N, C-alpha and C positions, 0 to 999 in steps of 0.2 A: 504494500500500500504506500501511497505517497507520504512523505514526511516533510515537515518544515525544518529548515536549518536555522541554527543560531538561537535556539530557545532553550538552552540547557539540555536536560534529558529529552531526547527526541521521542515523540509519540506519533502514531499515525495521525494525519490531518483530520480524519473524521472525528477524532476525540478532542479537537481543539476548537476554541471559540470561533476564530476566523472573522475577518473583516471588522472586528472591534465592537460588534453589537450582539446581544443575545436575542435570538429569534427562534423560539421553540418550534415553530412551524417549519422553518428551513432545516432545523436539525432533524426533524422527522422525515422531511423529504430526502435529505442526505442519507439517512439510515435506510429508507425504503430503496433508494437508488443502489446503495451498497449491497443490500440483500439480493436485489434483482441481478446485479452484476455477479455476485457469488454463485447464484444458481445457474446463470448463463455460462459462466466459465466451467462449472462443474460438469456440464453436459457436453462440452467440446472435447474432441480427441486431444490427447496430451500434446501432440505436436502443433495443434492449432490454437491453443490457449493464448489470448493476447497478454502482453506484458504491459506494465504500467511504468511510464518514464518517471524519473525524479522531477518533482514539480514543487515550486514555491509560489505562494500567493502573498501579495503585498497590497496594502491600501495606502495610496498617496493622497495628497490634498485634493487633487482634481480627477483622479482615476483609480481604478483597481488594476493591478498588474498580475499576470500569471506567466511564470517562466517555466518552460519544460526543457529538460536536457534531451536532445535528439541528435547525438553525434553520428555523423555519417549518413544521415537520412536527407535525401534531396527534397527541396520544397514541394516538388510536384507529387511527392508521396505523402504529403501531410494535408489533412482536412481539418479546418476549424469551423465549427458551427455554433451559433447561439440560438437556442430553442427556448423561447420565453426567457426564463432566468436560469437556464442550465447551459453551461459551456461544455462542448464536446470537442476533444482533440483526438483524432484517430489517424491511422495510417499504417504503413508497413514498409519492410525492407526485405528483399529476397536474400536467401542464404547463398553465399558464394564460397566455393571450396577452393582454396589456394594452398592448402597444407593439410596436415593430419588432424589438427585440432582447431575448431572455430572458437575464438575467444571473445566474440562480441555478440550482442543480441541481434536477432533477426526475427522476422515474422511480423505479425500484426501487433500494434500497440493501441491502447485506449485509455483515455483519462476523461473523467467527468467531474464537474463541480457546480455547485449552485452559486450564482452571483446575486448581490443585493438587487432590490427593485428600483433603486434610484439611479439607473444608468441611461445613457444615451446610446441605444442599441444601433443607431444608424451610423455612429462614428467609431465603431470598434475597428481596431487595426491589428494585424498579425505580421510579424517579421521574423524570419529565420536567418540568423547570422552566427557563424562560428559554432554551429551545433546547438545553439540555444534558441528556442522559439519563444518570442515575447508577444503576449497578447495584451493589448492596452484597451481597457474598457472605461471610457470616460464617464464621469458622473454627470447626471443631468442637472441643469440649473434649477429645476423645480425642487430637488431634494436638499438644497443648500440651506444651512441655518441662517436665520436673520432675526433681527430684533423688531418687534412689533410695538409701535407706540400705543399706549393705553389712553383711550379717550374717556370722556364722561364729564359729569358736572361735579364740582368740588363742594 
């Protein structure tokens, strides 16, 4: 399972708060997604089970960032989709035999995560450079915090 780096003892991302807010509904959606993925992988033949790349998620002031390590995978083999508030990163790499032992991951990969609701889904970008896929999900202007003047009579 994906793990976050730089937070002391590393635990799978599904057990961490994520994005800085507590949202029980999204935690349940993540759990439901994980259970579905578990059963889906359990039914696939051993050689066809997708692997999960190392992924880190970060919240910046104006956007959410998702970085996935995909070394040696060409951009045409990577698909990034945003379905409502679920981000899907999928793709694959064919196995190449150049020696006796293959020491890198090949085959299909898959990563899914829920993103917050305050996003501008039309401005999402994805870039693959130096083996790292960076998905930038801008926050929408509607979700920003602002101060409201209080009116009334004194």
